[in-house]
C-alpha positions in Angstrom: 227.9 102.6 -0.9 229.8 102.1 -4.1 227.2 99.5 -5.3 224.5 102.1 -4.8 226.4 104.8 -6.8 227.1 102.2 -9.5 223.5 101.3 -9.7 222.4 104.9 -9.8 224.8 105.6 -12.6 223.5 102.6 -14.7 220.0 103.9 -14.2 220.8 107.4 -15.4 222.7 106.2 -18.5 220.0 103.8 -19.6 217.2 106.5 -19.5 218.4 109.8 -20.9 215.1 111.6 -20.1 215.3 110.8 -16.4 218.9 111.9 -16.3 218.2 115.3 -18.0 215.2 116.0 -15.5 217.4 115.1 -12.6 220.2 117.4 -13.8 217.7 120.3 -14.2 216.3 119.7 -10.8 219.8 119.8 -9.3 220.7 123.0 -11.1 217.5 124.6 -9.8 218.3 123.6 -6.3 221.7 125.0 -6.5 220.5 128.4 -7.8 217.7 128.5 -5.2 220.2 127.9 -2.3 222.6 130.5 -3.6 219.8 133.2 -3.9 218.6 132.4 -0.4 222.1 132.7 1.0 222.5 136.0 -0.6 219.2 137.3 0.6 220.0 136.5 4.3 222.4 139.3 4.5 221.0 142.6 6.0 219.8 145.1 3.5 221.3 148.6 3.4 219.2 151.3 4.8 219.3 154.9 3.7 218.5 157.8 6.0 216.9 160.9 4.6 216.6 164.2 6.4 213.1 165.5 6.0 212.6 169.1 5.4 209.9 170.2 8.0 207.7 173.2 7.5 205.8 175.3 10.0 202.5 173.9 8.6 203.8 170.3 9.3 204.6 171.3 12.9 201.2 172.8 13.5 199.2 170.1 11.8 199.5 167.3 14.3 196.1 165.7 13.4 197.5 164.3 10.1 200.8 162.6 9.6 202.8 162.5 6.3 204.7 159.7 4.7 206.2 159.1 1.3 205.2 156.5 -1.1 207.4 155.1 -4.0 206.9 158.3 -6.1 208.0 160.6 -3.3 204.6 162.5 -3.2 203.3 163.2 0.3 200.2 161.2 1.4 197.8 162.7 3.9 196.6 160.3 6.6 193.4 160.6 8.4 193.5 161.7 12.1 193.1 158.9 14.6 189.9 158.9 16.5 189.8 159.7 20.2 191.1 156.8 22.1 189.4 157.7 25.3 185.9 156.8 24.2 184.3 153.7 25.8 183.8 151.1 23.2 181.2 149.3 25.3 179.0 152.2 25.9 175.7 152.1 24.1 174.9 154.9 21.6 171.7 156.6 22.8 170.7 157.4 19.2 170.7 153.7 18.3 169.6 152.3 21.8 167.2 154.9 23.4 166.1 154.5 27.0 162.7 152.7 27.3 159.8 155.0 27.9 158.7 155.2 31.5 154.9 155.0 32.1 153.5 158.2 33.4 151.5 158.2 36.5 148.4 160.3 36.6 148.0 162.7 39.5 144.6 161.3 40.5 145.6 157.7 40.9 147.4 156.6 44.0 149.5 153.5 44.1 147.9 150.3 45.5 148.4 149.5 49.1 150.0 146.2 49.9 148.7 146.1 53.5 145.8 143.7 52.9 148.0 141.4 50.9 150.5 141.4 53.8 147.8 140.2 56.2 146.6 137.6 53.7 150.1 136.4 53.1 150.9 136.2 56.9 147.7 134.2 57.5 148.8 131.9 54.7 152.3 131.6 55.9 151.0 130.8 59.4 148.9 128.0 58.1 151.7 126.7 56.0 154.1 126.9 59.0 151.5 124.9 61.1 151.3 122.1 58.4 155.1 122.0 58.1 155.4 121.6 61.9 152.9 118.7 61.8 154.7 117.1 58.9 158.0 117.3 60.8 156.8 114.6 63.2 156.3 112.1 60.3 159.1 109.8 59.2 159.5 107.9 56.0 160.7 104.4 56.8 160.6 102.7 53.4 158.9 102.5 50.0 158.1 99.8 47.6 157.6 100.6 43.9 155.5 98.7 41.4 152.0 99.0 39.8 150.6 100.0 43.2 153.4 101.7 45.2 153.3 101.7 48.9 155.2 103.6 51.6 155.7 102.9 55.2 155.4 106.2 57.4 156.0 106.3 61.2 153.6 108.6 63.0 153.8 109.5 66.8 150.6 108.6 68.6 150.3 109.4 72.4 154.0 108.9 73.3 154.2 105.8 71.0 155.3 105.5 67.3 153.1 103.6 64.9 154.1 102.5 61.4 151.4 102.9 58.8 151.4 101.3 55.3 150.0 103.7 52.8 149.2 103.9 49.1 148.5 106.8 46.8 145.4 108.6 48.0 145.6 107.2 51.6 145.7 109.5 54.7 147.9 109.7 57.8 147.3 112.4 60.5 145.3 114.4 58.0 148.0 114.3 55.3 147.0 112.7 51.8 149.7 110.7 50.0 150.0 112.4 46.5 153.1 110.6 45.0 155.5 107.8 46.0 159.0 107.8 44.6 162.0 105.5 45.3 163.4 107.6 48.3 160.6 110.1 48.9 156.8 110.5 49.4 154.9 113.6 48.5 152.1 114.4 51.0 149.5 117.2 51.1 147.4 118.9 53.8 145.2 122.0 53.4 146.9 122.8 50.0 150.4 122.7 51.3 152.6 119.9 49.9 155.5 118.5 51.8 158.1 115.9 50.6 159.2 113.3 53.1 162.6 111.7 52.3 164.4 108.7 53.7 168.1 108.4 54.1 169.9 106.8 51.1 171.3 103.3 51.7 175.0 103.1 52.3 176.9 101.7 49.3 
């Protein structure tokens, strides 16, 4: 430790400019620390008794405070805190205009559409029931993908090898994927899937 102090003393005595700068910095540090310690003590507060008037008591919409000059400053009244800040302003966001219905025009009846929809849903349900008997066994992808589909025939199950465009039990093969085949009958498309291999 003494060697370090002796070395520092030699360095300071050889260069007067560095010694002067270091001394100035030390003085600045001591002054700054002293001011900081003095400012840490609590400041003294003075209490003033305000002279209230009847006008001040009646006027609760504005509050008064004193600035450095002692003159009263009028503050604006606070807005009503009960308003909904998320409510839309009807002046800026009016309700959309509702189309008027003329007295001579009656609304369309959906009755014929219901019958047409029920006929379509019956046909679709029948196709889905027929497709429910088909089982996808396997697929092979490549330039000409093929699928093996099992179809029940007179109590027996037969396996049919099909490509895109081939038919089985009235269903046409539309698309062959890795684990599924898309088939179609009477405009109704059904996707047959096979179980994923266990990994």
